[in-house]
Residue, then its C-alpha position, 0 to 999 in steps of 0.5 A: x877661209x884659214x890655212x891648214x897648219x897641222x893635218x893628220x890623214x889616216x894616222x895609225x900607230x900599232x905597237x905589236x898588238x896594241x893599236x894605239x892610234x887607228x885610221x886618225x884624221x883631223x886638221x888645225x886651222x891657222x891663227x887658232x887655238x884647238x883643243x885636242x880632247x879625249x879620255x886617258x889612253x885615247x891616244x893623244x900624246x901618241x899622236x902628238x909624237x907622231x905630228x912631231x916626228x917622235x914616233x913613225x907612223x904604222x900608216x898615214x902621215x901628219x904634217x906641218x905646214x904642209x910637210x913632214x916634221x923632218x922635211x921642216x927646213x928649220x923645224x925650231x922655227x916653225x913649231x914649238x912643242x912641249x909634251x913633258x914638263x920642262x925636262x930640264x937638269x935639276x941642277x941646272x938653272x932655268x936660264x942655263x937650260x934655256x941658253x943650252x937649247x938655244x945653243x943646239x938650235x942655232x938661236x941667238x942667247x939674247x932671245x932667252x930673256x925675251x922668252x923668260x919675260x913672256x911667261x914672266x919667269x924672269x924673276x926665277x931664271x936663276x934659280x935651279x930648276x929642281x927647286x922650281x914648283x910644278x907651275x914653274x916648270x910649265x913656264x919653263x917648258x913653255x918658254x922652251x917652246x917659244x925659243x925659235x919664235x914659232x908660228x905653230x904651238x903643240x902643247x901637251x897638258x900645259x894647265x897642269x900645276x897652275x893654279x887658278x891665277x896661272x890658269x887664267x895666265x895661260x888663257x890669256x897668253x894662248x889667246x894672244x898668240x892665236x891673235x898674233x896669227x900663230x896656231x896652237x894645238x893644245x891638249x888638256x883635261x881641264x875641260x872648263x878652262x878649254x871651253x873659254x880658251x879653244x876656238x875648235x876642238x878634235x875629240x878622240x876616244x880609243x885612238x879614233x875620231x869622234x868629233x872635230x868643230x868649233x866648241x860652239x857646234x859641239x855644245x849646240x847639241x841639246x840646245x833648249x830653253x829654260x822657262x818659268x811661268x805662273x802657269x806652267x801647264x798652258x804653256x806646255x799645252x802650247x809648246x806640246x801642240x806645236x811638236x816640242x818636247x818639254x820636261x821639268x826643270x829640276x829646280x821648277x819651270x820647264x826645259x823646252x828642247x830643241x827650241x829657241x828663246x824667240x819662239x817659245x816666247x812667240x808661243x807663249x805670247x799667242x797663249x796669253x801666258x805671262x812668262x818670269x824667265x826665258x834663258x837659252x840653254x846649251x850642252x856644256x862642253x864637259x857634257x858633250x865630251x863625255x857623252x862622246x867618250x862614254x862607251x855604250x857597253x859598260x863591259x867593253x875594254x878599257x881604252x888601248x894604250x902604248x906600252x911602256x916599252x914603246x920607246x921615244x925613238x923616231x923609229x918607234 
C-alpha cells in the first residue's frame, strides 16, 4: 500500500464571516497523480495555499511528507508548487527568472538549463517573459517547480493556455513524474483531460469534501450495458424478470442499469434472443463531477469564496 505524501485533517479556513474551507480531510498517496476538483469558489486554491504554508488554517492542519510545510528541512527540494502563471518580471528572460529563483533556494545554476529542457522551453529561454504566450508562461512556471528536483508537485490549473499538443505533452509529463515515484496534486477544470491523466480524485464543493477515490470508483456509479437486438421486447421482458431496470437508448437499443455485459449476454442466450451489440457503459468523469457538485436546491446560496482582501501572507 502506498504511503501518504500529502494529508489534510479537519482543514478549515474562515475569513471573518466567510468560510472558504470547512473541515476538509483528504490524503494524496505517493507515486500518484491526484486531481483536485471543484467548481469555481469551492476552496481549491485556498486549500493548496494552506498545504504550502501560504495561509494559516483556522483549524486543522495539512502536512507534506508527514510534516507541516513550515517544518520541512528543505522545502524547495521536497515540494514544488505553482499556484499562478509564472509570476516572472516581464522584462526578465525566462532563464534569468529561473536563475534568480535557484539562487534564492541555494540550487546550482546548472539546474536551470536542465529544467528548461524538461519543459521544452530551452529554445525560448533567453526571450523576455513578457513576450511569452500563456502556454509558455505555464511551462516556465512548471520549470520553476522542478528546480529543486522535488518528490511532490502541487499545480493549480497547469493546463490553462495550452493548445491540444501542449495539453497532451503535460499529460505525458505528469504521468512520467508519477512513474518515477513522484507525487502530483493538480487542480484542473479540463475534466476530459483529468480523466486521462490522474489516478485518484478529490472532489470538493463549498469548501467540503464530497468524494475521494480512484477515477474508476467515481465513474462506476451508474454503470450499465448498451445492448442492441432485433427482438428488443423479448430481451426487455427477460431482463425485467431478473429485476434489471431497462430504458430505451436515445439512438436505439436498450440501456440496462446496474448490469454487466456477461450477465446480459447470459440472459439473452437463455431467452434465445440474438444480440447485435453488447457494450459496457459507465458514467464519464464530467457527469459524475456535475452530479456531485450540483446543488439540489437551485435557490441555494452561491459558493463561498475567500474575499479579495484575504491577502497572501502566511498569517492569513
